[in-house]
PLY file of the C-alpha trace (Angstrom):
ply
format ascii 1.0
element vertex 252
property float x
property float y
property float z
element edge 251
property int vertex1
property int vertex2
end_header
0.00 0.00 0.00
3.01 2.31 0.14
2.42 3.13 -3.51
-0.79 4.97 -2.57
0.82 7.29 -0.02
-0.52 10.83 -0.20
-3.91 9.83 -1.68
-6.51 12.37 -0.59
-9.75 10.39 -0.89
-10.22 6.64 -1.16
-13.30 4.49 -1.74
-13.02 1.07 -0.12
-15.50 -1.50 -1.48
-15.80 -4.37 0.98
-17.59 -7.75 0.92
-16.53 -9.41 4.19
-17.53 -7.46 7.30
-14.95 -9.20 9.48
-12.10 -7.53 7.56
-13.59 -4.06 7.24
-12.16 -2.48 10.37
-8.64 -3.79 9.88
-8.57 -2.97 6.16
-9.87 0.54 6.74
-7.20 1.32 9.34
-4.53 -0.08 7.03
-5.72 2.15 4.17
-5.82 5.27 6.31
-2.31 4.62 7.54
-0.97 3.96 4.01
-2.68 6.84 2.22
-2.90 9.43 5.00
-6.23 10.62 3.63
-9.97 10.06 3.90
-11.41 6.56 3.39
-15.08 6.05 2.41
-16.65 2.61 2.93
-19.15 1.00 0.57
-20.54 -2.53 0.41
-20.15 -4.29 -2.94
-23.87 -5.12 -3.03
-24.88 -1.50 -2.36
-22.56 0.11 -4.90
-25.27 0.35 -7.57
-27.43 2.42 -5.18
-24.64 4.83 -4.28
-24.99 8.48 -5.33
-21.34 9.48 -5.61
-20.56 12.14 -8.16
-18.19 11.70 -11.07
-14.47 12.24 -10.46
-14.88 12.00 -6.69
-12.11 9.62 -5.62
-8.35 9.46 -6.11
-8.26 5.73 -5.34
-10.78 2.89 -5.35
-9.90 -0.38 -3.62
-12.03 -3.52 -4.11
-11.61 -6.23 -1.51
-12.79 -9.16 -3.67
-13.10 -8.27 -7.35
-15.24 -10.18 -9.82
-15.78 -9.84 -13.54
-19.38 -8.89 -12.86
-18.24 -5.64 -11.21
-19.10 -2.55 -13.29
-15.58 -1.34 -14.00
-16.79 1.27 -16.47
-18.88 2.92 -13.71
-15.90 2.85 -11.36
-13.95 4.68 -14.04
-16.44 7.56 -13.80
-16.01 7.78 -10.03
-12.25 8.23 -10.32
-10.51 11.53 -10.93
-8.15 11.81 -13.91
-5.02 9.77 -13.17
-6.93 8.07 -10.32
-6.14 4.42 -9.60
-8.17 1.25 -9.14
-6.68 -1.45 -6.93
-8.04 -5.00 -6.82
-6.88 -6.60 -3.55
-7.98 -10.07 -4.71
-9.63 -11.39 -7.85
-11.86 -14.35 -8.72
-10.45 -15.49 -12.06
-7.27 -15.30 -14.10
-5.29 -12.04 -14.24
-5.28 -12.11 -18.06
-9.08 -12.00 -18.20
-9.21 -9.10 -15.73
-6.55 -7.21 -17.66
-8.57 -7.43 -20.86
-11.81 -6.41 -19.12
-10.19 -3.38 -17.47
-8.67 -2.19 -20.73
-12.01 -2.50 -22.50
-13.56 -0.44 -19.68
-11.12 2.42 -20.36
-8.33 1.83 -17.84
-4.66 2.09 -18.73
-1.39 0.87 -17.20
-2.93 -2.40 -16.03
-0.30 -4.19 -13.91
-0.36 -7.47 -11.99
1.75 -7.95 -8.87
3.00 -11.51 -9.10
4.02 -11.56 -5.44
0.62 -10.98 -3.83
-1.69 -11.39 -6.87
-3.08 -7.86 -6.66
-3.95 -5.87 -9.76
-3.64 -2.09 -10.20
-4.73 0.13 -13.09
-5.16 3.83 -13.80
-7.69 6.22 -15.30
-6.33 8.34 -18.20
-5.39 11.95 -17.52
-8.67 13.33 -18.86
-12.33 13.21 -18.01
-14.56 10.61 -19.65
-16.24 12.19 -22.68
-13.69 14.99 -23.03
-13.18 16.49 -26.48
-10.50 18.63 -28.09
-10.49 20.51 -31.36
-7.97 19.20 -33.87
-6.34 21.66 -36.26
-4.90 20.31 -39.52
-3.81 23.71 -40.86
-0.19 24.12 -41.89
1.49 26.81 -39.82
4.65 27.24 -41.89
2.76 28.18 -45.07
5.17 26.23 -47.28
2.46 24.08 -48.82
0.44 27.07 -49.98
3.43 28.70 -51.67
4.52 25.69 -53.73
1.97 26.22 -56.51
1.83 30.00 -56.25
2.66 31.90 -59.46
3.66 35.51 -58.93
3.38 36.48 -62.58
6.47 38.69 -62.47
7.98 37.02 -65.55
10.72 35.12 -63.77
9.02 31.75 -64.21
9.91 29.89 -67.42
6.70 28.73 -69.10
6.43 26.00 -71.74
5.13 26.96 -75.19
2.04 24.83 -75.74
2.69 24.64 -79.50
5.98 22.84 -78.83
4.03 19.98 -77.28
2.52 19.09 -80.71
4.45 17.46 -83.57
3.55 17.34 -87.27
1.70 14.05 -86.86
-0.61 15.61 -84.29
-1.47 18.49 -86.62
-2.72 16.25 -89.46
-6.47 16.17 -89.95
-7.91 12.70 -89.44
-9.73 10.79 -92.18
-13.52 11.24 -91.74
-14.00 7.50 -92.31
-11.75 6.74 -89.34
-13.95 8.87 -87.09
-16.92 6.62 -87.65
-17.54 4.35 -84.73
-19.07 1.76 -87.05
-15.80 1.60 -89.00
-13.91 0.22 -86.01
-15.65 -3.16 -86.30
-13.86 -4.02 -89.55
-17.17 -4.55 -91.36
-19.30 -2.09 -93.28
-22.22 -2.48 -90.96
-24.01 0.19 -88.98
-24.09 -0.07 -85.21
-27.26 0.08 -83.18
-28.34 3.71 -82.72
-25.79 4.75 -85.36
-25.00 8.46 -85.28
-22.12 8.71 -87.77
-24.31 8.57 -90.91
-23.40 5.06 -92.06
-26.91 3.75 -91.37
-28.49 6.35 -93.71
-25.86 5.64 -96.33
-26.54 1.90 -96.30
-30.30 2.51 -96.51
-29.84 4.67 -99.59
-27.70 2.02 -101.30
-30.25 -0.68 -100.45
-33.05 1.42 -101.96
-31.08 1.90 -105.17
-30.44 -1.83 -105.50
-34.14 -2.49 -105.00
-34.87 -0.65 -108.21
-32.77 -3.08 -110.25
-33.93 -3.65 -113.86
-35.22 -7.17 -114.35
-35.63 -6.93 -118.15
-32.97 -9.57 -118.75
-33.97 -11.75 -115.81
-34.53 -15.40 -116.69
-36.94 -17.64 -114.90
-35.68 -20.99 -113.61
-39.16 -22.51 -113.63
-40.71 -20.66 -116.56
-43.91 -19.93 -114.62
-43.14 -16.56 -113.06
-45.43 -14.62 -115.42
-48.45 -16.78 -114.57
-48.88 -15.38 -111.01
-48.20 -16.39 -107.41
-50.03 -19.70 -107.74
-47.35 -20.91 -110.17
-44.27 -19.21 -108.66
-41.55 -20.76 -106.49
-41.18 -19.89 -102.79
-38.04 -17.87 -103.55
-39.40 -16.15 -106.66
-38.56 -12.41 -106.72
-41.98 -11.73 -108.34
-44.01 -13.01 -105.40
-46.82 -10.62 -104.59
-46.82 -9.01 -108.03
-49.59 -9.44 -110.59
-49.20 -11.74 -113.57
-47.55 -10.33 -116.69
-46.91 -11.32 -120.26
-43.73 -13.22 -121.14
-40.93 -10.82 -122.08
-42.65 -7.86 -120.48
-40.33 -5.52 -118.57
-40.98 -5.83 -114.82
-39.51 -3.55 -112.14
-39.44 -4.53 -108.51
-41.06 -2.14 -106.06
-38.71 0.08 -104.04
-39.91 -1.34 -100.70
-39.77 -4.98 -101.74
-36.50 -5.69 -99.93
-37.52 -3.88 -96.75
-38.57 -5.77 -93.63
-42.31 -6.07 -93.01
-41.80 -5.28 -89.33
0 1
1 2
2 3
3 4
4 5
5 6
6 7
7 8
8 9
9 10
10 11
11 12
12 13
13 14
14 15
15 16
16 17
17 18
18 19
19 20
20 21
21 22
22 23
23 24
24 25
25 26
26 27
27 28
28 29
29 30
30 31
31 32
32 33
33 34
34 35
35 36
36 37
37 38
38 39
39 40
40 41
41 42
42 43
43 44
44 45
45 46
46 47
47 48
48 49
49 50
50 51
51 52
52 53
53 54
54 55
55 56
56 57
57 58
58 59
59 60
60 61
61 62
62 63
63 64
64 65
65 66
66 67
67 68
68 69
69 70
70 71
71 72
72 73
73 74
74 75
75 76
76 77
77 78
78 79
79 80
80 81
81 82
82 83
83 84
84 85
85 86
86 87
87 88
88 89
89 90
90 91
91 92
92 93
93 94
94 95
95 96
96 97
97 98
98 99
99 100
100 101
101 102
102 103
103 104
104 105
105 106
106 107
107 108
108 109
109 110
110 111
111 112
112 113
113 114
114 115
115 116
116 117
117 118
118 119
119 120
120 121
121 122
122 123
123 124
124 125
125 126
126 127
127 128
128 129
129 130
130 131
131 132
132 133
133 134
134 135
135 136
136 137
137 138
138 139
139 140
140 141
141 142
142 143
143 144
144 145
145 146
146 147
147 148
148 149
149 150
150 151
151 152
152 153
153 154
154 155
155 156
156 157
157 158
158 159
159 160
160 161
161 162
162 163
163 164
164 165
165 166
166 167
167 168
168 169
169 170
170 171
171 172
172 173
173 174
174 175
175 176
176 177
177 178
178 179
179 180
180 181
181 182
182 183
183 184
184 185
185 186
186 187
187 188
188 189
189 190
190 191
191 192
192 193
193 194
194 195
195 196
196 197
197 198
198 199
199 200
200 201
201 202
202 203
203 204
204 205
205 206
206 207
207 208
208 209
209 210
210 211
211 212
212 213
213 214
214 215
215 216
216 217
217 218
218 219
219 220
220 221
221 222
222 223
223 224
224 225
225 226
226 227
227 228
228 229
229 230
230 231
231 232
232 233
233 234
234 235
235 236
236 237
237 238
238 239
239 240
240 241
241 242
242 243
243 244
244 245
245 246
246 247
247 248
248 249
249 250
250 251
């Protein structure tokens, strides 16, 4: 107990009444200050204010004790001393650290355990400033404009190859596929161009066309399934027939 000499106010939490008197006198002699008694079973009903005690001593500590509430009762840098524990020191060390205590030490000689409250009140806050005080960062990219800075001529960044105008055909997105086929939602004009060519081919002259079955002129009832004259009226043999402009277009 010599380590607690000079402690002004101590809370002694007891569980065995037979040891209260002797333990209290021992604490008063070691600390030289005031000692307040409290039964372990009545601690939850106590009305002590926050940061009241410099030292809290528990006669028989258990893991069920509310260490986080004891932290509130201690002043900053106040200490918690466990005179005896029910369990392994490693488990108590972890529980005390999770409750907010620091400097958790185990005395291997007598099995006692002592820890400390940080040097600030629980819930304290401080404003953090991330501003640079030397001002060096702000001046790195600063341009004074007094003419001393050497600037790069932007025209020197381009060579003759960059100045050449590109071929309009190479700018077409549809041309990148390697096939002369318009893309879906074509916007480069290739779709309109292909439609115009298809319309011109649809008007092909069939004057010299020869029938493979010889029955094309008789009408649809006598024509093959692939006959180009399907849907057209009958005509005389040798008569010039022109296919309609919309014949090759899809029905849908």
